[in-house]
Structures are given as C-alpha cells and as structure tokens.
C-alpha positions as CSV (number, residue, x, y, z in Angstrom):
1,M,-86.4,68.3,124.5
2,K,-82.7,68.4,123.6
3,Y,-82.3,64.7,124.5
4,I,-85.3,63.8,122.3
5,A,-83.9,65.9,119.5
6,A,-80.5,64.2,119.8
7,Y,-82.1,60.8,119.8
8,L,-84.1,61.6,116.7
9,L,-81.1,63.0,114.9
10,A,-79.1,59.9,115.7
11,Y,-82.0,57.7,114.5
12,L,-82.4,59.7,111.3
13,G,-78.6,59.4,110.8
14,G,-79.0,55.6,110.6
15,N,-78.4,54.6,114.3
16,S,-81.6,52.6,115.1
17,S,-80.6,52.3,118.8
18,P,-78.6,55.3,119.9
19,S,-76.6,54.9,123.2
20,A,-75.9,57.4,125.9
21,E,-72.5,58.0,124.4
22,D,-73.9,58.7,121.0
23,L,-76.4,61.3,122.4
24,T,-73.7,62.8,124.7
25,S,-71.3,63.3,121.8
26,T,-74.1,64.9,119.7
27,L,-75.1,67.3,122.4
28,E,-71.6,68.2,123.5
29,S,-70.7,69.0,119.9
30,V,-73.2,71.9,120.0
31,G,-72.2,73.0,123.6
32,C,-75.1,71.5,125.6
33,E,-74.7,70.5,129.2
34,I,-75.6,66.9,129.9
35,D,-77.9,65.7,132.7
36,S,-77.0,62.0,132.7
37,E,-80.2,61.2,134.8
38,R,-82.5,62.6,132.2
39,L,-80.6,61.0,129.4
40,E,-80.8,57.6,131.0
41,L,-84.5,58.1,131.8
42,L,-85.1,58.8,128.1
43,L,-83.1,55.8,127.0
44,S,-84.9,53.5,129.4
45,Q,-88.3,54.7,128.2
46,V,-87.6,54.2,124.5
47,K,-85.6,51.0,124.8
48,G,-87.0,48.2,122.6
49,K,-89.7,50.4,121.2
50,D,-90.3,51.3,117.6
51,I,-89.8,55.1,116.9
52,T,-92.7,55.3,114.5
53,E,-95.0,53.9,117.1
54,L,-93.7,56.4,119.7
55,L,-94.2,59.3,117.4
56,A,-97.8,58.2,116.5
57,A,-98.6,57.9,120.2
58,G,-97.1,61.3,120.9
59,R,-99.2,62.8,118.1
60,E,-102.4,61.4,119.6
61,K,-101.5,62.8,123.0
62,F,-100.5,66.2,121.5
63,A,-103.8,66.4,119.6
64,S,-105.7,66.5,122.9
65,V,-103.8,69.5,124.1
66,P,-105.8,72.7,123.7
67,S,-104.0,75.4,121.7
68,G,-104.8,78.5,119.7
69,G,-107.1,81.5,120.1
70,G,-110.4,81.7,121.8
71,G,-109.4,80.2,125.1
72,G,-109.3,83.5,126.9
73,A,-112.9,84.4,126.0
74,A,-114.2,81.1,127.3
75,V,-112.3,81.5,130.5
76,A,-113.6,85.1,131.0
77,A,-117.2,84.0,130.2
78,A,-117.0,81.2,132.7
79,A,-115.6,83.4,135.5
80,P,-118.1,84.1,138.3
81,T,-119.2,87.7,138.8
82,S,-120.0,89.2,142.1
83,G,-122.9,91.3,140.7
84,G,-125.2,88.3,140.0
85,A,-127.6,88.8,137.0
86,A,-127.0,92.5,136.7
87,P,-124.0,92.3,134.4
88,A,-125.8,90.0,132.0
89,A,-128.7,92.4,131.7
90,E,-126.3,95.3,131.3
91,S,-124.4,93.5,128.5
92,K,-127.6,93.2,126.5
93,N,-128.0,96.9,126.5
94,E,-124.6,97.7,125.3
95,E,-124.2,98.8,121.7
96,K,-121.8,97.1,119.4
97,V,-119.0,99.3,118.3
98,V,-117.8,98.6,114.7
99,E,-114.3,99.7,114.1
100,K,-113.3,100.7,110.7
101,E,-110.2,99.0,109.4
102,E,-107.5,101.3,108.2
103,S,-106.2,100.6,104.8
104,D,-102.5,100.5,103.9
105,D,-103.0,103.6,101.7
106,D,-103.4,105.8,104.8
107,M,-99.9,105.0,106.0
108,G,-98.3,107.3,103.4
109,F,-95.7,104.8,102.3
110,S,-95.3,101.3,101.0
111,L,-93.5,98.6,102.9
112,F,-92.0,97.3,99.7
113,D,-90.5,100.6,98.2
C-alpha cells in the first residue's frame, strides 16, 4: 500500500509518470524501508496506463468484496450441526428475550459536563 500511496502522491503532485527514484525519495523522506522488487512490480503494472482507469477498475473490484456486519450470522446459520433436526425444533420453542435499553440518565453524569 505504501508504494501505491507514494505513486498517487507523486501523481497528484503533478508527476504523471513517477519513476522508481521519485517514489523512493518520497518513501525515504518519511522513514519507510524500500523493497525494490515490489516497487518495480508496481511500476511495471501501471506503466502506460491511465490512473483514472486504474482507480475505476479498482473500485469495481472493491465493490465485490463483502464487508460489514451480518456476515457472522450467515456463517453460523450455514454451519452444519451434529444433532440433525433437533436444534431447529428446539429453537422454535425458545422465547425471545427483549432487553431494555438503558438511557443516559441512569449513568448519573453527563459526558459533556
């Protein structure tokens, strides 16, 4: 990520085709260690490509990555159980427990005093 960030900083600074030396000087100025193989790999992959097209393609790929809440419940529901149908029947008989939310007044102090 640091190589991509340095590339984008150089591009935003007006350098439409940053070199390895440009990125190295940027990264060394903030104390980063340089892996020249990774740096050259990045430069070879972006050489001759428009940065806006690369960002658009990255957004499309990133949109397909699952993120956020709810993932754990789906995984837990999909997990096989050793008891067969018994747990499903048991869950129907369980009562829903409604928890009362505590108000801020019960804390005895205000966070903004």
